[in-house]
Structures are given as C-alpha cells and as structure tokens.
C-alpha positions in Angstrom: 12.1 2.4 -15.5 15.6 2.0 -16.9 17.3 -1.1 -15.5 20.6 0.7 -15.0 19.9 3.3 -12.4 22.2 6.3 -12.7 23.4 8.7 -10.0 20.6 11.2 -10.8 17.5 9.4 -9.6 14.1 11.0 -9.2 11.3 9.9 -7.0 7.7 10.4 -8.2 4.8 10.5 -5.8 1.2 10.9 -6.9 -1.8 11.2 -4.6 -5.4 12.0 -5.1 -8.1 13.1 -2.7 -11.7 14.1 -2.5 -13.0 16.7 0.1 -9.9 16.0 2.2 -10.2 12.2 2.1 -7.3 10.2 0.6 -8.5 8.3 -2.5 -5.4 6.8 -4.0 -1.7 7.2 -4.8 1.3 5.6 -6.5 5.1 5.9 -6.6 7.7 5.5 -9.3 11.5 6.0 -9.7 13.2 7.2 -12.8 15.9 9.3 -14.5 15.7 12.9 -15.7 15.1 11.8 -19.2 12.1 9.7 -18.0 10.3 12.5 -16.1 7.8 13.4 -18.8 6.9 9.8 -19.7 6.6 8.6 -16.1 4.5 11.6 -15.1 2.1 11.2 -18.0 1.9 7.4 -17.4 1.0 8.0 -13.7 -1.7 10.5 -14.4 -3.1 8.4 -17.3 -3.4 5.4 -15.1 -5.1 7.4 -12.3 -7.7 8.6 -14.9 -8.2 5.0 -16.2 -8.4 3.6 -12.7 -12.0 4.8 -12.1 -11.0 7.4 -9.6 -13.0 10.2 -11.1 -14.2 11.2 -7.7 -10.9 13.0 -6.9 -11.1 16.8 -6.6 -7.4 17.2 -6.0 -4.4 15.4 -7.7 -0.9 16.2 -6.6 2.3 14.9 -8.3 5.5 15.5 -6.5 8.9 14.9 -8.2 12.1 15.1 -6.2 15.7 14.5 -6.7 17.2 11.7 -4.6 20.7 12.8 -4.0 21.9 10.3 -1.5 20.5 6.8 -1.8 21.3 3.1 -1.8 19.1 0.9 -4.0 17.9 -2.3 -2.4 16.2 -5.0 -4.5 13.3 -7.3 -3.6 11.0 -9.9 -5.2 7.3 -9.1 -5.7 5.3 -10.9 -3.0 3.3 -13.9 -3.8 -0.4 -13.1 -4.1 -3.6 -15.0 -4.0 -7.2 -13.9 -4.5 -9.9 -15.1 -2.2 -13.4 -14.5 -3.5 -15.4 -15.2 -0.4 -19.2 -15.2 -0.5 -19.6 -11.8 1.3 -17.6 -9.1 3.0 -18.4 -10.8 6.3 -16.8 -14.1 5.1 -13.8 -12.1 3.8 -13.3 -10.5 7.1 -13.4 -13.8 8.9 -10.8 -15.2 6.6 -8.6 -12.0 7.0 -8.9 -12.2 10.7 -7.7 -15.8 10.8 -4.7 -15.0 8.6 -3.6 -12.1 10.8 -4.2 -14.0 14.1 -2.1 -16.9 12.7 0.7 -14.3 11.9 0.8 -13.2 15.6 -1.6 -10.3 15.6 -3.9 -10.6 18.6 -7.7 -10.4 18.4 -7.6 -7.1 20.3 -5.1 -5.6 17.8 -7.1 -6.9 14.8 -10.3 -5.3 16.1 -8.5 -2.0 16.7 -7.2 -1.9 13.2 -10.5 -2.9 11.6 -12.2 -0.2 13.6 -9.9 2.5 12.2 -10.4 1.3 8.6 -14.2 1.0 8.9 -14.9 4.2 10.7 -17.6 6.3 9.0 -16.9 9.4 6.9 -20.4 10.5 7.9 -19.3 10.7 11.5 -16.2 12.7 10.8 -13.6 10.0 10.1 -11.0 10.9 7.5 -9.1 8.6 5.2 -5.4 9.0 5.8 -2.7 9.4 3.1 -0.2 7.3 5.0 -0.1 4.0 6.9 -1.1 3.6 10.6 1.3 1.7 12.8 -0.4 -0.5 15.5 1.1 -2.6 18.3 0.4 -6.2 17.1 -0.3 -7.2 20.7 -2.2 -4.4 22.4 -3.6 -2.6 19.3 -2.2 0.7 20.5 -1.3 3.3 17.9 2.5 3.7 17.6 3.0 6.3 14.8 3.0 9.9 15.8 1.9 11.5 12.5 -1.6 12.8 12.0 -1.6 11.6 8.4 0.1 8.3 9.0 3.5 7.3 7.5 4.0 7.6 3.8 5.2 4.4 2.0 7.2 5.5 -1.0 10.4 5.5 -3.1 9.8 2.1 -4.8 9.4 0.8 -8.3 9.6 -2.2 -10.6 12.1 -2.9 -13.3 10.7 -2.7 -16.9 10.7 -6.5 -17.2 8.7 -7.0 -14.0 6.3 -4.2 -14.9 5.5 -5.8 -18.2 4.9 -9.2 -16.4 2.7 -7.5 -13.8 0.6 -5.6 -16.4 0.2 -8.9 -18.4 -0.8 -10.8 -15.3 -3.3 -8.3 -14.0 -4.8 -7.3 -17.4 -8.4 -6.3 -16.9 -8.1 -6.2 -13.1 -8.4 -3.0 -11.0 -5.2 -1.0 -11.3 -5.2 -0.3 -7.5 -4.6 -4.1 -6.9 -1.3 -3.8 -8.7 -0.4 -0.7 -6.7 -1.2 -2.5 -3.4 0.9 -5.5 -4.4 3.9 -3.4 -5.4 3.8 -1.3 -2.2 3.5 -4.4 -0.1 6.9 -5.5 -1.4 8.4 -2.7 0.6 6.1 -3.1 3.6 6.7 -6.8 4.0 10.5 -6.2 4.2 10.0 -3.8 7.1 11.8 -4.7 10.3 9.5 -5.9 13.0 6.4 -6.3 10.8 3.9 -8.9 11.8 1.2 -8.2 9.2 -0.7 -5.5 7.3 -4.3 -4.9 6.5 -5.6 -2.6 3.8 -9.1 -1.5 2.9 -9.7 0.6 -0.2 -10.1 4.3 0.4 -12.1 4.6 -2.9 -15.8 4.6 -2.2 -16.5 3.0 -5.5 -14.3 -0.1 -4.6 -15.2 -2.8 -2.2 -11.7 -4.5 -2.2 -9.0 -4.9 0.3 -6.1 -7.2 1.3 -4.1 -8.6 4.2 -0.4 -9.6 4.0 2.2 -11.3 6.1 6.0 -11.8 5.4 5.5 -15.6 5.3 2.3 -15.8 3.3 2.5 -12.8 1.0 -0.6 -10.9 -0.1 -4.2 -12.1 0.1 -6.6 -10.0 -2.0 -10.3 -9.9 -1.2 -12.6 -8.3 -3.9 -15.2 -7.8 -1.1 -13.8 -6.5 2.2 -15.5 -3.2 2.8 -19.2 -3.2 3.7 -20.3 0.4 3.1 -19.2 3.3 0.9 -18.9 5.5 4.0 -16.0 3.4 5.4 -12.8 5.5 5.3 -10.5 2.7 4.4 -6.7 3.0 4.7 -3.7 0.9 5.7 -2.7 -0.5 9.0 0.7 -2.1 9.8 0.8 -4.4 12.8 4.3 -4.2 14.4 5.9 -6.5 16.9 6.6 -4.4 20.1 9.9 -6.0 20.8 12.7 -3.7 19.7 10.3 -1.2 18.1 12.1 1.9 16.8 9.7 4.5 15.3 12.4 6.6 13.8 14.0 3.6 12.1 10.7 2.4 10.6 9.7 5.8 9.5 13.0 6.3 7.7 12.7 2.9 6.0 9.1 3.4 4.8 9.5 7.0 3.6 13.2 7.3 2.5 14.8 4.0 1.6 14.8 3.2 -2.2 13.5 -0.2 -3.3 13.6 -1.7 -6.8 11.5 -4.9 -7.4 13.4 -7.0 -9.9 11.6 -10.4 -9.7 8.1 -11.7 -9.9 6.2 -13.6 -7.2 3.6 -16.3 -7.7 0.1 -14.9 -8.6 -2.8 -17.2 -8.0 
C-alpha cells in the first residue's frame, strides 16, 4: 500500500467459504491505481494458502469517502509449540484467565469454537463478542461482527513477509487483524481457532501480552473454529464497538517483536 494515503481510499475485503462455512478472509486498503494489483495479490495468496476447499470466494471493493486513519504497531507475537492440543488449550486457558477472563467465559468461548459441523454448527464470518465475566453472548449479529478496514505500510508488509517466510499465510492475517482487535475499547482478550479443516492452529491475544500462536489448538477437523472477543462488561457499548471493528480505518506502521 502507498505510504501517502490520498483522499480516495478503497477498502478490500476477501472472504472464502465452503458449503456455507467460513474458511478464511483478508482485508487491505489502497488507492484507485492499486486496485488491480491488490485484488490479484489477495486472490493469489488465497490460492497459495492451501485453502483449496473453498467453493465460494467473494472480493468486495468499496470507496471509503469519510474516514480518519489511525496508526498502530503490530502486536508482539510468540509461538508456543506445546506437546498436544490439550497442552495448548491448558496454556491458552491460563493466559486468558490471567487477563481477567473467567473460567466460565473461557469455557463458553471454547464451546462455540469447538462445536461440531457434523451436528449443525456453522463457522461464522465475523467475531463473536462474549462477556468476559459471565460468558454471555453480547453481539446481536447472526454472522458475528466483521473486523475490517486495516492494512500495513509497504515497509511493514515486507518485514512481515520476511519474518514469516515459509509459515502459513493465515498466521500473518491473524496477527495483522489482531492489531485492530487489541486496540478495541473494553477488550480483555481474544481467542481464535482456525476455520480451515486442514489447519490445526489457533491463537489467543491480550492487550498486555500480544499474540500467542499455537500450531496445535484444534482437536478435530469437524470443529467449526472462529473468533471470540472477550469484553469487559463495565461501560460496554455494542454500537461503539461494532462501528470501531467494522468501519474505523487502521494503518499498521511499525513492527512488533516476533519470537
């Protein structure tokens, strides 16, 4: 993306699905002159990312007429290669409980992400908002809340692609989208489980710690996966959070520490 954003900014949103289940997605920002290159790059990366199970791919490009661009640093990230998915979940649970998520809320979130497709559960395109104390669902959207309108500067993109060379592309996408999630007002933590049946990975993140990636977090291909945001109930404002996640524009202009 061009470093100098002009007044005619476009938002790019790509999503893929299989038999109605969300598989993956990505977001970019760019100028009119960059539309062809960005669209081609997004589709090429989707094809190279191993997501050949998708039976529907949708790319939406829209003009952003009224926007203020905020900037942020890419979150710090560490990889924890635990012995098994059970070990990974124990570690993930401890991280979230230390961040203020109750055991009840953690269990509620995990139950949503590990529900079985075979029993009718569907992987959602957007994120689910849960009360970090009670575990009650707070968003009122069937498909969850879309997290979009973010991108990296060219310099940061080059650093990220170099740092993650050979790693699954979706890990980069999770990290970049977490930059926006972790800046959300009232967020306690987030938990993500891959929606791609061919991938066992997932992550948790907190504003204080950053992102912790687990190569093994899902136990079965039938688990729907998805993303859960644990929100502190004090001062919760659904309209404000929805507007922030879906409509605010964020440009990541600095790297975090990758370990």
